Every structure is written in C-alpha cells, then in structure tokens.
DSSP file (Angstrom, degrees, kcal/mol; ACC not computed):
  #  RESIDUE AA STRUCTURE BP1 BP2  ACC     N-H-->O    O-->H-N    N-H-->O    O-->H-N    TCO  KAPPA ALPHA  PHI   PSI    X-CA   Y-CA   Z-CA
    1    1 A M    >         0   0    0      0, 0.0     3,-2.0     0, 0.0     2,-0.0   0.000 360.0 360.0 360.0   5.0  -15.2    3.8    0.0
    2    2 A A  T 3   +     0   0    0      1,-0.3     3,-0.1     3,-0.0     0, 0.0  -0.331 360.0   8.5 -59.9 131.9  -16.8    4.9   -3.3
    3    3 A G  T 3  S+     0   0    0      1,-0.3    -1,-0.3    -2,-0.0     2,-0.3   0.393 104.0 115.1  79.9  -3.0  -15.0    3.6   -6.3
    4    4 A M  S <  S-     0   0    0     -3,-2.0     2,-0.4     1,-0.0    -1,-0.3  -0.680  74.4-104.0 -98.5 155.2  -12.7    1.3   -4.3
    5    5 A W        +     0   0    0     85,-2.0     2,-0.3    -2,-0.3    90,-0.1  -0.627  46.4 176.9 -79.0 130.0  -12.7   -2.4   -4.4
    6    6 A C        -     0   0    0     -2,-0.4     3,-0.1    85,-0.1    85,-0.0  -0.918  31.4-110.7-131.6 156.6  -14.4   -4.1   -1.4
    7    7 A L        -     0   0    0     -2,-0.3     2,-0.1     1,-0.1    88,-0.0  -0.541  48.5 -93.7 -77.7 152.6  -15.3   -7.5   -0.3
    8    8 A P        -     0   0    0      0, 0.0     2,-0.4     0, 0.0    -1,-0.1  -0.439  39.1-148.6 -67.4 143.0  -19.0   -8.5   -0.3
    9    9 A L        -     0   0    0     -2,-0.1     2,-0.5    19,-0.1    45,-0.0  -0.946  10.3-167.6-115.1 134.7  -20.7   -7.9    3.0
   10   10 A I        -     0   0    0     -2,-0.4     2,-0.2    18,-0.0    15,-0.1  -0.975  20.6-133.3-123.4 116.6  -23.6  -10.1    4.2
   11   11 A E        +     0   0    0     -2,-0.5     2,-0.3     9,-0.0    -2,-0.0  -0.475  32.9 170.6 -72.3 135.6  -25.5   -8.8    7.2
   12   12 A R        -     0   0    0     -2,-0.2     2,-0.1     8,-0.0     8,-0.0  -0.894  40.3 -84.7-136.4 166.5  -26.2  -11.4    9.9
   13   13 A K    >   -     0   0    0     -2,-0.3     3,-1.6     1,-0.1     0, 0.0  -0.461  39.7-119.0 -69.4 147.0  -27.6  -11.4   13.4
   14   14 A I  T 3  S+     0   0    0      1,-0.3    -1,-0.1    -2,-0.1    -2,-0.0   0.780 115.0  53.8 -58.6 -27.9  -25.0  -10.7   16.1
   15   15 A T  T 3  S+     0   0    0      1,-0.1     2,-1.0     2,-0.0    -1,-0.3   0.611  88.8  87.1 -83.1 -12.8  -25.6  -14.1   17.6
   16   16 A D    <   +     0   0    0     -3,-1.6     3,-0.2     1,-0.2    -1,-0.1  -0.754  40.7 149.0 -93.8  98.2  -25.0  -16.0   14.2
   17   17 A R        +     0   0    0     -2,-1.0    -1,-0.2     1,-0.1     3,-0.1   0.184  42.9  97.3-112.9  15.9  -21.2  -16.6   14.0
   18   18 A A  S    S-     0   0    0      1,-0.2    20,-0.5    19,-0.1    -1,-0.1   0.580  96.5 -96.1 -80.9  -8.7  -21.3  -19.9   12.1
   19   19 A G        -     0   0    0     -3,-0.2    -1,-0.2    18,-0.1    19,-0.1  -0.107  49.4 -62.1 105.6 150.9  -20.7  -18.1    8.8
   20   20 A A        -     0   0    0      1,-0.1    -8,-0.0    -3,-0.1     5,-0.0  -0.423  61.4-106.7 -66.7 140.1  -23.0  -16.9    6.1
   21   21 A P    >>  -     0   0    0      0, 0.0     4,-1.9     0, 0.0     3,-0.7  -0.401  26.3-115.9 -67.4 146.4  -25.0  -19.8    4.5
   22   22 A P  H 3> S+     0   0    0      0, 0.0     4,-2.4     0, 0.0    11,-0.2   0.833 115.3  58.0 -50.9 -35.8  -23.9  -20.7    1.0
   23   23 A R  H 3> S+     0   0    0      1,-0.2     4,-2.2     2,-0.2     5,-0.1   0.916 105.6  48.8 -62.3 -42.9  -27.2  -19.6   -0.4
   24   24 A A  H <> S+     0   0    0     -3,-0.7     4,-2.1     2,-0.2    -1,-0.2   0.888 110.8  50.7 -64.9 -38.9  -26.8  -16.1    1.0
   25   25 A I  H  X S+     0   0    0     -4,-1.9     4,-2.9     1,-0.2     6,-0.5   0.925 110.3  49.3 -63.9 -44.1  -23.3  -15.8   -0.5
   26   26 A A  H  X S+     0   0    0     -4,-2.4     4,-2.0     1,-0.2    -2,-0.2   0.887 110.5  51.3 -62.5 -39.2  -24.6  -16.9   -3.9
   27   27 A E  H  < S+     0   0    0     -4,-2.2    -1,-0.2    -5,-0.2    -2,-0.2   0.901 117.8  37.3 -64.7 -41.0  -27.4  -14.3   -3.8
   28   28 A V  H  < S+     0   0    0     -4,-2.1    -2,-0.2    -5,-0.1    -1,-0.2   0.880 132.2  23.8 -79.5 -39.7  -25.0  -11.5   -2.9
   29   29 A T  H  < S-     0   0    0     -4,-2.9    -3,-0.2     2,-0.2    -2,-0.2   0.685  90.4-126.9-103.8 -21.0  -22.0  -12.4   -5.1
   30   30 A G  S  < S+     0   0    0     -4,-2.0     2,-0.5    -5,-0.5    -4,-0.2   0.528  73.9 119.6  80.8   5.4  -23.4  -14.6   -7.9
   31   31 A V        -     0   0    0     -6,-0.5     2,-0.3    30,-0.0    -1,-0.3  -0.917  59.7-139.5-109.1 123.0  -20.8  -17.2   -6.9
   32   32 A K        -     0   0    0     -2,-0.5    30,-2.9    30,-0.1     2,-0.3  -0.617  21.4-162.6 -78.3 137.1  -22.0  -20.7   -5.8
   33   33 A V  E     -A   61   0A   0     -2,-0.3    28,-0.3    28,-0.3     3,-0.1  -0.924  21.4-154.1-122.7 149.0  -20.0  -22.1   -2.9
   34   34 A K  E    S-     0   0A   0     26,-3.5     2,-0.3    -2,-0.3    27,-0.1   0.883  79.2  -0.3 -83.3 -43.6  -19.7  -25.6   -1.6
   35   35 A S  E     -A   60   0A   0     25,-0.7    25,-1.9   -13,-0.1     2,-0.4  -0.965  58.2-148.9-147.9 159.7  -18.8  -24.8    2.0
   36   36 A V  E     -A   59   0A   0     -2,-0.3     2,-0.5    23,-0.2    23,-0.2  -0.999   5.7-168.7-135.5 134.0  -18.2  -21.8    4.3
   37   37 A E  E     -A   58   0A   0     21,-3.1    21,-3.2    -2,-0.4     2,-0.4  -0.986  13.1-150.7-123.0 120.7  -15.9  -21.6    7.3
   38   38 A A  E     -A   57   0A   0    -20,-0.5    19,-0.2    -2,-0.5     2,-0.1  -0.728  19.1-122.1 -89.7 137.8  -16.2  -18.6    9.6
   39   39 A L        -     0   0    0     17,-2.8   -20,-0.1    -2,-0.4    63,-0.0  -0.458  17.7-130.5 -72.8 153.5  -13.2  -17.3   11.5
   40   40 A T  S    S+     0   0    0     -2,-0.1    -1,-0.1     2,-0.1    -2,-0.0   0.754  86.7  59.8 -82.6 -24.0  -13.6  -17.3   15.2
   41   41 A E  S    S-     0   0    0     15,-0.1    -2,-0.1     1,-0.0     2,-0.1  -0.890  80.0-131.8-108.7 134.3  -12.4  -13.8   15.9
   42   42 A P        -     0   0    0      0, 0.0     2,-0.6     0, 0.0    13,-0.2  -0.330  13.5-123.6 -76.7 162.2  -14.0  -10.7   14.4
   43   43 A V  E     -B   54   0B   0     11,-3.6    11,-3.0    -2,-0.1     2,-0.5  -0.940  26.9-151.6-100.9 124.4  -12.3   -7.9   12.6
   44   44 A K  E     -B   53   0B   0     -2,-0.6     2,-0.4     9,-0.2     9,-0.2  -0.851  15.8-179.9-101.1 131.0  -13.2   -4.6   14.3
   45   45 A H  E     -B   52   0B   0      7,-2.5     7,-3.1    -2,-0.5     2,-0.6  -0.993  12.0-155.1-132.6 128.0  -13.1   -1.4   12.2
   46   46 A V  E     -B   51   0B   0     -2,-0.4     5,-0.2     5,-0.2     2,-0.2  -0.896   8.6-173.0-107.9 119.8  -14.0    2.0   13.6
   47   47 A F        -     0   0    0      3,-3.5     3,-0.1    -2,-0.6    -2,-0.0  -0.473  45.9 -97.3 -91.1 174.4  -15.3    4.8   11.4
   48   48 A T  S    S+     0   0    0      1,-0.2     3,-0.1    -2,-0.2    -1,-0.0   0.805 122.2  18.9 -64.6 -26.9  -15.7    8.3   12.8
   49   49 A H  S    S+     0   0    0      1,-0.2     2,-0.3     0, 0.0    -1,-0.2   0.328 125.9  40.8-125.4   4.5  -19.4    7.6   13.5
   50   50 A R        -     0   0    0     -3,-0.1    -3,-3.5     2,-0.0     2,-0.5  -0.998  58.3-142.7-157.2 148.9  -19.8    3.8   13.4
   51   51 A V  E     -B   46   0B   0     -2,-0.3     2,-0.4    -5,-0.2    -5,-0.2  -0.976  16.9-160.8-117.2 128.4  -18.1    0.6   14.6
   52   52 A W  E     -B   45   0B   0     -7,-3.1    -7,-2.5    -2,-0.5     2,-0.5  -0.906   6.4-164.6-107.2 135.6  -18.2   -2.5   12.4
   53   53 A M  E     -B   44   0B   0     -2,-0.4     2,-0.5    -9,-0.2    -9,-0.2  -0.977  17.7-172.0-114.7 113.1  -17.6   -6.0   13.7
   54   54 A L  E     -B   43   0B   0    -11,-3.0   -11,-3.6    -2,-0.5    -2,-0.0  -0.913  18.3-158.0-113.7 130.4  -16.9   -8.3   10.8
   55   55 A W        -     0   0    0     -2,-0.5   -15,-0.0   -13,-0.2    -2,-0.0  -0.863  23.8-143.9-104.5  96.9  -16.6  -12.1   11.0
   56   56 A P        -     0   0    0      0, 0.0   -17,-2.8     0, 0.0     2,-0.4  -0.251  14.1-156.9 -61.3 146.7  -14.6  -13.0    7.9
   57   57 A C  E     -A   38   0A   0    -19,-0.2     2,-0.5   -38,-0.0   -19,-0.2  -0.942   8.6-150.1-125.0 148.0  -15.6  -16.3    6.2
   58   58 A R  E     -A   37   0A   0    -21,-3.2   -21,-3.1    -2,-0.4     2,-0.3  -0.972  23.7-178.0-115.5 130.7  -13.6  -18.5    3.9
   59   59 A G  E     -A   36   0A   0     -2,-0.5     2,-0.6   -23,-0.2   -23,-0.2  -0.874  28.2-125.8-129.3 161.8  -15.5  -20.5    1.3
   60   60 A E  E     -A   35   0A   0    -25,-1.9   -26,-3.5    -2,-0.3   -25,-0.7  -0.933  31.0-131.9-107.3 116.3  -14.8  -23.1   -1.4
   61   61 A A  E     -A   33   0A   0     -2,-0.6     2,-1.4   -28,-0.3   -28,-0.3  -0.370  14.8-124.1 -67.3 143.9  -16.2  -22.0   -4.7
   62   62 A A  S    S+     0   0    0    -30,-2.9     2,-0.3    -2,-0.1    -1,-0.1  -0.338  77.3 104.7 -87.2  54.4  -18.2  -24.6   -6.6
   63   63 A V  S    S-     0   0    0     -2,-1.4     3,-0.2     1,-0.1    -2,-0.0  -0.901  75.4-121.5-128.2 160.9  -16.0  -24.4   -9.7
   64   64 A V  S    S+     0   0    0     -2,-0.3     2,-0.4     1,-0.2    -1,-0.1   0.956  90.3   3.8 -70.4 -51.9  -13.4  -26.9  -10.9
   65   65 A D        +     0   0    0      1,-0.1    -1,-0.2     2,-0.0     3,-0.2  -0.945  49.6 167.1-144.9 116.4  -10.2  -24.8  -11.0
   66   66 A V    >   +     0   0    0     -2,-0.4     3,-1.9    -3,-0.2     4,-0.2   0.368  57.2  99.5-105.6   3.4   -9.8  -21.1   -9.9
   67   67 A S  T 3  S+     0   0    0      1,-0.3     3,-0.5     2,-0.1    -1,-0.1   0.797  85.9  46.6 -62.5 -28.6   -6.0  -21.1   -9.9
   68   68 A H  T 3  S+     0   0    0      1,-0.2    -1,-0.3    -3,-0.2    -2,-0.1   0.419  95.5  79.9 -89.9   1.4   -5.9  -19.5  -13.4
   69   69 A M    X   +     0   0    0     -3,-1.9     3,-2.7     2,-0.1    11,-0.4   0.372  53.4 135.2 -96.4   5.3   -8.5  -16.9  -12.4
   70   70 A S  T 3  S+     0   0    0     -3,-0.5    11,-0.2     1,-0.3     3,-0.1  -0.320  84.2   7.9 -56.3 127.9   -6.3  -14.4  -10.5
   71   71 A G  T 3  S+     0   0    0      9,-2.7     2,-0.4     1,-0.3    -1,-0.3   0.454  96.2 143.4  78.2   0.4   -7.2  -10.9  -11.7
   72   72 A Y    <   -     0   0    0     -3,-2.7     8,-2.1     8,-0.3     2,-0.7  -0.607  49.2-137.1 -77.7 124.6  -10.1  -12.3  -13.7
   73   73 A E  B     -C   79   0C   0     -2,-0.4     2,-1.0     6,-0.2     6,-0.3  -0.747  15.0-164.0 -84.8 115.9  -13.2  -10.1  -13.7
   74   74 A D        -     0   0    0      4,-1.0     5,-0.1    -2,-0.7    -1,-0.1  -0.552  60.5 -45.7-101.4  65.2  -16.1  -12.4  -13.1
   75   75 A G  S >  S-     0   0    0     -2,-1.0     3,-1.7     3,-0.1     2,-0.2  -0.280 102.7 -24.5  95.2 173.3  -18.9  -10.1  -14.2
   76   76 A P  T 3  S-     0   0    0      0, 0.0     3,-0.1     0, 0.0    -2,-0.0  -0.377 132.1  -1.7 -62.9 123.7  -19.6   -6.4  -13.3
   77   77 A G  T 3  S+     0   0    0      1,-0.2     2,-0.4    -2,-0.2    -2,-0.1   0.570 108.4 107.4  78.0   9.2  -18.0   -5.5  -10.0
   78   78 A R    <   +     0   0    0     -3,-1.7    -4,-1.0   -73,-0.0     2,-0.3  -0.954  37.8 168.2-124.1 142.5  -16.5   -9.0   -9.2
   79   79 A M  B     -C   73   0C   0     -2,-0.4     2,-0.4    -6,-0.3    -6,-0.2  -0.991  28.3-134.9-151.3 141.9  -12.9  -10.1   -9.4
   80   80 A W        -     0   0    0     -8,-2.1    -9,-2.7   -11,-0.4     2,-0.3  -0.786  28.8-171.4 -90.1 138.3  -10.9  -13.2   -8.3
   81   81 A I        -     0   0    0     -2,-0.4   -11,-0.1   -11,-0.2   -12,-0.1  -0.955  17.4-131.0-130.8 153.9   -7.6  -12.4   -6.6
   82   82 A A    >   -     0   0    0     -2,-0.3     3,-2.2     1,-0.1   -15,-0.0  -0.592  50.0 -73.0 -93.1 159.9   -4.6  -14.5   -5.4
   83   83 A P  T 3  S+     0   0    0      0, 0.0    21,-0.1     0, 0.0    -1,-0.1  -0.300 122.9  13.6 -53.1 132.2   -3.1  -14.2   -2.0
   84   84 A G  T 3  S+     0   0    0     20,-1.9     2,-0.2     1,-0.3    20,-0.1   0.204  99.5 122.3  85.6 -15.4   -1.1  -10.9   -1.7
   85   85 A E    <   -     0   0    0     -3,-2.2    -1,-0.3     0, 0.0    -4,-0.0  -0.526  42.3-166.0 -80.2 146.5   -2.7   -9.5   -4.9
   86   86 A R        -     0   0    0     -2,-0.2     3,-0.1    -3,-0.1     5,-0.0  -0.998  20.5-119.1-132.3 137.4   -4.6   -6.2   -4.8
   87   87 A P    >   -     0   0    0      0, 0.0     3,-1.0     0, 0.0   -82,-0.1  -0.332  37.5 -95.4 -71.4 156.1   -6.9   -4.8   -7.5
   88   88 A R  T 3  S+     0   0    0      1,-0.2   -83,-0.1   -84,-0.1     0, 0.0  -0.343 105.5  47.3 -64.3 150.9   -6.1   -1.5   -9.2
   89   89 A G  T 3  S-     0   0    0    -85,-0.1    -1,-0.2    -3,-0.1     0, 0.0   0.321 110.1 -97.1  99.1  -8.1   -7.9    1.5   -7.8
   90   90 A G    <   -     0   0    0     -3,-1.0   -85,-2.0   -86,-0.1    -2,-0.0   0.082  30.9-114.3  85.0 162.4   -7.1    0.8   -4.1
   91   91 A I        -     0   0    0    -87,-0.2   -85,-0.1    -5,-0.0    -2,-0.1  -0.976  29.0-104.3-135.0 149.6   -9.0   -0.8   -1.3
   92   92 A P     >  -     0   0    0      0, 0.0     4,-2.0     0, 0.0     3,-0.5  -0.312  33.8-110.5 -70.1 158.4  -10.3    0.7    1.9
   93   93 A K  H  > S+     0   0    0      1,-0.2     4,-2.3     2,-0.2     5,-0.2   0.859 117.4  58.0 -57.2 -39.3   -8.5    0.0    5.2
   94   94 A V  H  > S+     0   0    0      1,-0.2     4,-1.9     2,-0.2    -1,-0.2   0.887 107.0  48.2 -61.5 -38.5  -11.4   -2.3    6.4
   95   95 A T  H  > S+     0   0    0     -3,-0.5     4,-2.7     2,-0.2    -1,-0.2   0.899 109.5  52.8 -67.4 -40.8  -11.0   -4.5    3.4
   96   96 A E  H  X S+     0   0    0     -4,-2.0     4,-2.3     1,-0.2    -2,-0.2   0.897 108.3  51.3 -60.9 -40.6   -7.2   -4.7    4.0
   97   97 A K  H  X S+     0   0    0     -4,-2.3     4,-2.2     2,-0.2    -1,-0.2   0.923 112.1  45.6 -62.6 -45.0   -7.9   -5.8    7.6
   98   98 A V  H  X S+     0   0    0     -4,-1.9     4,-1.9     2,-0.2    -2,-0.2   0.923 112.5  50.2 -67.1 -43.7  -10.2   -8.6    6.5
   99   99 A L  H  <>S+     0   0    0     -4,-2.7     5,-3.2     1,-0.2     4,-0.4   0.906 110.5  50.7 -60.9 -40.6   -7.9   -9.8    3.7
  100  100 A A  H ><5S+     0   0    0     -4,-2.3     3,-1.3     4,-0.3    -1,-0.2   0.915 108.8  51.1 -62.5 -42.8   -5.0   -9.8    6.2
  101  101 A R  H 3<5S+     0   0    0     -4,-2.2    -1,-0.2     1,-0.3    -2,-0.2   0.836 110.0  50.5 -63.5 -32.6   -7.1  -11.9    8.7
  102  102 A L  T 3<5S-     0   0    0     -4,-1.9    -1,-0.3    -5,-0.1    -2,-0.2   0.480 122.1-107.1 -83.4  -3.0   -7.9  -14.3    5.9
  103  103 A G  T < 5       0   0    0     -3,-1.3    -3,-0.2    -4,-0.4    -2,-0.1   0.693 360.0 360.0  85.5  18.7   -4.2  -14.6    4.9
  104  104 A Y      <       0   0    0     -5,-3.2   -20,-1.9    -6,-0.2    -4,-0.3   0.395 360.0 360.0-101.2 360.0   -4.4  -12.7    1.7
C-alpha cells in the first residue's frame, strides 16, 4: 500500500464497536470531529498473511462548511474527498471496500 492513498486507521479493542472517540480521531488525523457513528457491520479484508476486520465510522467534522473542500489537501498526507471521488495515485482494495461501505 506504499504510496497509495489510505483512510486513517485507529486501533481499538475487538469488543469496542461504538466507534473511535473524537479525541482519538483528532490525534490521528489532526481533524476535530463533533460526533462519530460506527457502522454495525465490519469490512473484512484478507491479505495473504493477515485478516483485517474494520469497523468504518462516519463523523461530522467540526468545521463550518466542507462542501467546497473536495480534493483539498489539508496538510501533509491529508485530503478531503467527495462521494465517488478518488485521489490520484490509486487506492488499495481495502480502502475501496471501506469507502463503498460508507457510501463513497
């Protein structure tokens, strides 16, 4: 996945399915969020040597208006995207699965 655009991952305990806390999201991404909603079904991705179970979360950014920010690079390694949009350089299959589950 080197050099490809990926969503941020926040490790949690297997029993914690409520969604990552806003503080953890801000620490990992640098983006403050008002609220977080975890989807109820995980996305399963199998690598040749490892299985990932990912619980996608949808959050509300603590900014006034992000509608104009599609494709906007928000600091090194961060970008806002609109539904259906994909960044240049490609994305790994696991990221595509999570985006699809989130409706992007």
